[in-house]
C-alpha positions in Angstrom: 222.7 -60.4 -63.6 222.7 -57.5 -66.1 225.2 -55.0 -67.4 224.3 -52.1 -65.1 226.5 -49.4 -66.5 229.8 -48.6 -68.3 232.3 -46.2 -66.9 234.7 -44.4 -69.3 238.0 -42.7 -68.3 238.5 -39.7 -70.6 240.5 -36.5 -70.9 237.5 -34.2 -70.2 234.3 -35.4 -68.6 232.3 -32.4 -69.5 233.1 -32.6 -73.2 232.1 -36.2 -73.3 228.9 -35.6 -71.4 227.9 -33.1 -74.1 228.9 -35.5 -76.8 226.7 -38.2 -75.3 223.8 -35.7 -75.1 224.2 -34.1 -78.5 225.1 -37.2 -80.6 223.4 -40.1 -78.8 220.4 -38.3 -77.2 221.3 -39.1 -73.6 220.0 -37.1 -70.7 222.3 -35.7 -68.0 221.7 -37.1 -64.5 224.4 -35.9 -62.1 227.8 -34.2 -61.8 230.1 -35.6 -59.1 233.5 -34.3 -57.9 236.1 -35.6 -55.5 239.4 -33.9 -54.9 241.0 -36.1 -57.6 238.2 -36.9 -60.1 235.4 -35.3 -62.0 232.5 -37.6 -63.1 229.5 -37.0 -65.3 226.6 -39.5 -65.3 224.1 -39.7 -68.1 221.1 -42.0 -68.9 219.0 -43.2 -71.9 216.3 -45.7 -71.0 218.1 -48.5 -69.2 221.5 -47.5 -70.4 223.6 -45.7 -67.8 227.1 -44.2 -68.6 229.6 -42.6 -66.3 232.5 -40.6 -67.7 235.4 -39.5 -65.5 238.4 -37.3 -66.0 241.3 -36.5 -63.7 241.5 -33.3 -61.5 245.0 -34.2 -60.1 247.8 -36.4 -61.2 247.0 -38.8 -58.3 243.6 -39.6 -59.8 243.0 -43.2 -60.8 241.9 -41.7 -64.2 245.3 -40.1 -64.7 247.0 -43.4 -63.9 244.8 -45.3 -66.3 245.3 -42.7 -69.1 249.1 -43.0 -68.5 248.8 -46.7 -69.6 245.9 -46.6 -72.1 244.0 -44.3 -74.4 240.5 -43.2 -73.3 238.1 -46.2 -73.0 236.0 -48.4 -70.7 237.7 -48.7 -67.3 234.8 -50.4 -65.5 232.1 -52.8 -66.9 229.6 -52.8 -64.0 227.1 -55.6 -63.3 223.9 -55.6 -61.4 223.5 -58.7 -59.3 220.8 -60.1 -57.0 223.2 -61.1 -54.2 226.5 -59.2 -54.2 227.9 -61.0 -51.2 227.5 -64.4 -52.9 229.0 -63.2 -56.2 232.0 -61.7 -54.3 232.4 -64.9 -52.3 232.5 -66.9 -55.6 234.9 -64.5 -57.2 237.3 -64.5 -54.2 237.2 -68.3 -54.1 238.2 -68.3 -57.8 241.1 -66.0 -57.2 239.8 -62.6 -58.1 241.5 -59.5 -56.7 239.1 -57.5 -54.5 239.3 -53.8 -55.2 236.4 -52.8 -53.0 234.9 -55.1 -50.3 231.2 -55.4 -50.0 229.8 -52.1 -48.7 226.2 -51.4 -47.6 224.6 -48.0 -47.7 221.0 -47.2 -46.7 219.7 -44.5 -49.1 216.4 -42.7 -49.4 214.8 -45.2 -51.7 216.5 -48.4 -50.7 219.7 -50.2 -49.7 222.7 -50.4 -52.0 225.2 -53.2 -51.5 228.2 -53.1 -53.8 231.8 -54.3 -54.2 234.4 -54.3 -57.0 236.9 -56.8 -58.4 239.7 -56.5 -60.9 238.6 -58.0 -64.2 240.8 -59.2 -67.1 244.1 -57.2 -66.9 243.2 -53.5 -66.2 239.5 -53.8 -66.5 237.4 -53.3 -63.4 234.0 -54.8 -62.5 231.8 -53.1 -60.0 229.0 -55.3 -58.7 225.8 -53.6 -57.5 222.9 -55.1 -55.5 220.0 -52.5 -55.2 216.8 -53.1 -53.2 214.9 -50.0 -54.4 212.5 -49.6 -57.2 214.0 -46.3 -58.4 217.1 -46.0 -60.6 220.3 -47.6 -59.2 222.3 -44.8 -57.5 225.6 -45.5 -59.2 227.0 -42.2 -57.8 227.1 -43.8 -54.4 229.9 -46.1 -55.6 232.2 -43.1 -56.4 235.0 -42.7 -53.8 235.5 -39.6 -51.6 232.8 -37.4 -53.1 233.0 -33.8 -52.2 230.1 -32.5 -54.3 227.1 -34.2 -56.1 224.8 -32.0 -58.2 221.8 -33.5 -59.9 220.4 -32.0 -63.1 216.8 -31.2 -63.8 214.3 -33.8 -62.3 213.3 -34.8 -65.8 216.8 -36.1 -66.4 215.8 -39.1 -64.3 213.2 -40.0 -66.9 213.8 -43.3 -68.7 212.8 -41.6 -72.0 215.4 -40.0 -74.3 215.9 -39.2 -77.9 218.1 -42.2 -78.8 215.6 -45.0 -78.4 218.0 -47.1 -76.3 216.6 -49.7 -73.9 219.5 -51.4 -72.3 223.1 -52.4 -72.7 222.9 -55.6 -74.8 226.5 -56.8 -74.6 230.1 -55.7 -74.4 233.1 -57.2 -76.3 236.5 -57.9 -74.7 239.7 -58.1 -76.8 242.5 -60.2 -75.4 246.0 -61.1 -76.6 246.8 -64.1 -78.7 246.8 -67.2 -76.6 244.5 -65.6 -73.9 241.1 -66.6 -75.3 240.9 -69.8 -73.3 242.4 -68.4 -70.0 240.1 -65.3 -70.2 237.1 -67.6 -70.9 237.9 -69.8 -67.9 238.4 -66.7 -65.7 234.9 -65.3 -66.5 233.4 -68.8 -66.1 235.0 -69.4 -62.7 234.8 -65.8 -61.3 231.4 -64.6 -62.5 229.7 -67.8 -63.5 229.4 -67.1 -67.2 228.9 -70.0 -69.6 230.1 -70.6 -73.2 227.4 -70.1 -75.8 229.0 -69.8 -79.3 232.4 -69.8 -80.9 233.6 -68.3 -84.2 236.7 -68.3 -86.3 236.7 -65.5 -88.8 239.3 -65.6 -91.6 239.7 -63.5 -94.7 242.4 -63.4 -97.3 244.2 -60.7 -95.1 243.7 -61.4 -91.4 241.5 -63.2 -88.9 240.2 -63.6 -85.3 238.8 -66.2 -82.9 235.8 -65.3 -80.8 233.9 -67.0 -78.0 230.6 -65.7 -76.7 229.9 -66.1 -73.0 226.5 -65.6 -71.4 225.1 -65.7 -67.8 222.5 -68.4 -67.3 219.0 -67.0 -66.6 220.0 -63.4 -67.5 220.6 -61.3 -70.6 224.3 -60.7 -70.0 226.5 -61.7 -73.0 230.3 -61.1 -73.2 232.0 -62.0 -76.5 235.8 -62.3 -76.1 238.1 -62.0 -79.2 241.7 -62.8 -79.8 243.8 -62.1 -82.9 244.3 -65.0 -85.3 247.0 -63.2 -87.4 249.6 -60.6 -86.5 247.9 -57.9 -88.6 244.4 -58.6 -87.2 242.2 -55.7 -86.2 242.2 -57.3 -82.8 246.0 -57.0 -82.7 245.8 -53.4 -83.8 243.4 -52.7 -80.9 245.8 -54.4 -78.5 248.8 -52.5 -79.7 247.0 -49.1 -79.6 245.2 -49.8 -76.3 248.5 -51.2 -74.9 246.8 -54.3 -73.6 243.4 -56.0 -73.4 240.2 -54.0 -73.1 236.6 -53.5 -74.1 236.5 -53.0 -77.9 232.8 -52.1 -78.1 229.5 -51.9 -76.2 226.2 -52.6 -77.9 223.1 -50.5 -77.1 219.8 -52.3 -77.7 216.8 -50.6 -79.4 213.4 -51.7 -80.5 213.7 -49.7 -83.8 217.2 -49.9 -85.3 216.1 -48.1 -88.5 214.7 -45.2 -86.7 217.5 -45.0 -84.1 220.3 -45.2 -86.7 218.6 -42.6 -89.0 218.4 -40.2 -86.1 221.9 -40.8 -85.0 223.2 -40.1 -88.5 221.3 -36.8 -88.4 223.0 -36.0 -85.1 226.4 -36.5 -86.7 227.3 -40.1 -85.6 229.4 -41.8 -88.3 228.9 -45.5 -89.0 231.1 -48.1 -90.7 230.3 -48.4 -94.4 228.7 -51.6 -95.7 229.2 -52.4 -99.4 226.1 -52.7 -101.7 227.1 -56.3 -102.6 226.4 -57.3 -99.0 222.7 -56.5 -99.5 222.6 -58.1 -102.9 223.9 -61.3 -101.3 221.4 -60.9 -98.4 218.5 -61.3 -100.8 219.9 -64.7 -101.9 220.2 -66.1 -98.5 218.0 -69.0 -97.4 215.0 -67.7 -95.3 215.1 -64.2 -96.7 211.7 -62.7 -95.7 212.2 -58.9 -95.8 209.8 -56.9 -97.9 211.3 -54.8 -100.8 210.6 -51.7 -98.7 212.3 -53.0 -95.6 215.3 -54.3 -97.6 215.8 -50.9 -99.2 215.5 -49.1 -95.9 218.0 -51.4 -94.2 220.4 -51.0 -97.2 220.1 -47.2 -97.1 221.0 -47.1 -93.4 223.7 -49.7 -93.9 222.5 -52.1 -91.3 223.8 -55.7 -91.0 221.0 -58.3 -90.8 221.2 -62.0 -89.7 218.8 -64.8 -89.0 218.8 -68.6 -88.6 217.5 -70.4 -91.7 215.0 -72.4 -89.5 213.6 -69.2 -87.9 213.9 -66.3 -90.4 211.7 -64.0 -88.4 214.1 -64.0 -85.5 216.4 -61.3 -86.8 219.4 -59.5 -85.6 219.9 -55.9 -86.9 223.2 -54.4 -86.1 225.2 -51.2 -87.1 228.6 -50.2 -85.8 229.9 -46.6 -85.4 233.3 -45.4 -86.4 235.7 -45.2 -83.3 234.5 -42.5 -81.1 237.9 -41.5 -79.7 240.8 -40.2 -81.7 242.5 -43.6 -81.5 240.9 -46.5 -83.5 240.0 -48.5 -80.4 236.5 -48.2 -78.9 233.3 -48.0 -80.9 229.6 -48.4 -80.3 227.0 -50.8 -81.7 223.3 -50.3 -82.2 221.4 -53.6 -82.1 217.8 -54.7 -82.5 216.8 -58.2 -81.5 213.6 -58.4 -83.5 210.9 -60.4 -81.6 209.4 -63.6 -83.1 206.8 -66.1 -82.0 207.9 -69.5 -80.8 204.7 -71.5 -80.2 202.5 -69.3 -78.0 205.4 -67.2 -76.7 207.0 -64.1 -78.1 210.8 -64.3 -77.8 213.9 -62.3 -78.7 216.7 -64.0 -80.6 219.8 -64.4 -78.4 223.4 -64.9 -79.4 225.0 -63.6 -82.5 225.0 -64.6 -86.1 228.2 -65.7 -87.8 227.2 -63.8 -90.9 227.2 -60.5 -89.1 230.5 -61.3 -87.4 232.1 -61.9 -90.8 230.6 -58.7 -92.3 231.7 -56.6 -89.4 235.2 -58.0 -89.6 235.4 -57.2 -93.3 234.1 -53.6 -92.7 236.7 -53.0 -90.0 239.3 -54.5 -92.2 238.5 -51.9 -94.8 239.0 -49.2 -92.2 242.3 -50.8 -91.2 243.4 -50.7 -94.8 242.6 -46.9 -94.9 244.8 -46.4 -91.9 247.6 -48.5 -93.5 247.8 -51.0 -90.6 246.6 -54.0 -92.4 249.8 -54.6 -94.3 
């Protein structure tokens, strides 16, 4: 299983296609239209994004935006046997939005279905037999026109250095962390990996990280631990549970973030004292040059004391929509040697969770919503 693509519902698909191209370095792949909906598909490496806007009031996008601000409506998973996954999901009580459908295409066979996720979130499940890119446009309903951009747009290369979608984070209401965890365990076969409770002098959250055995899929779920928590602010503005952020993995966080800043992407500020404290942590192994470069780009860094070379480098954008709901993360899982094998660190460090929470708390304070 992997996170195959994310699908945003927005006010104007064309404007957001241009934003993804100009700010994040994505390449346009296809423009798709039905009578009700306009969809743009873009790609960078293994990261695929669809953005849809409504053409009529009866569009599912219009109905979604009546209830929520722009955001992720569908977190899609690639699976090896969609029929088996759907059977498990149905047995666990999931609501089927699209029964398993099979379509023979030029480069392979696409089998796909869709279920309702937590609250208004949707999960499309795709099983593709071909070697070429997964034709996600084939899952769009009632297509009237499908126009592909230049052939080079199908190239896995782009200006943003992104390799794949690393993880997505779901925010749920207070008291729903355990039910949501159970739902994803029973319906999609995820497993509990880590748990955190973050508490500052002002607010707090509880988080649980789920992962899929034998794959790279990770889904942290957060619930507020105080009435003024940033998670509660998200829930209030989003008018319910939803995806708070999606992480895009890169092999070069320093280079990617520097380039994104040049393109006009704004990131959360990290105070200088964070980097002063970083040097004092057990296992600190960064060179002076690397430490200064990381501090200059305001990247969060974490590692386990017993394996200091297995580093997580993370940076978080400001909210990309007018409402302070959804944002993006750039993450590098720096490879390390374990015996004779090179591995990537998995999971998440509690130090970075705490630093992110405080950075977002500072933004809350600027908005006057921290209390």
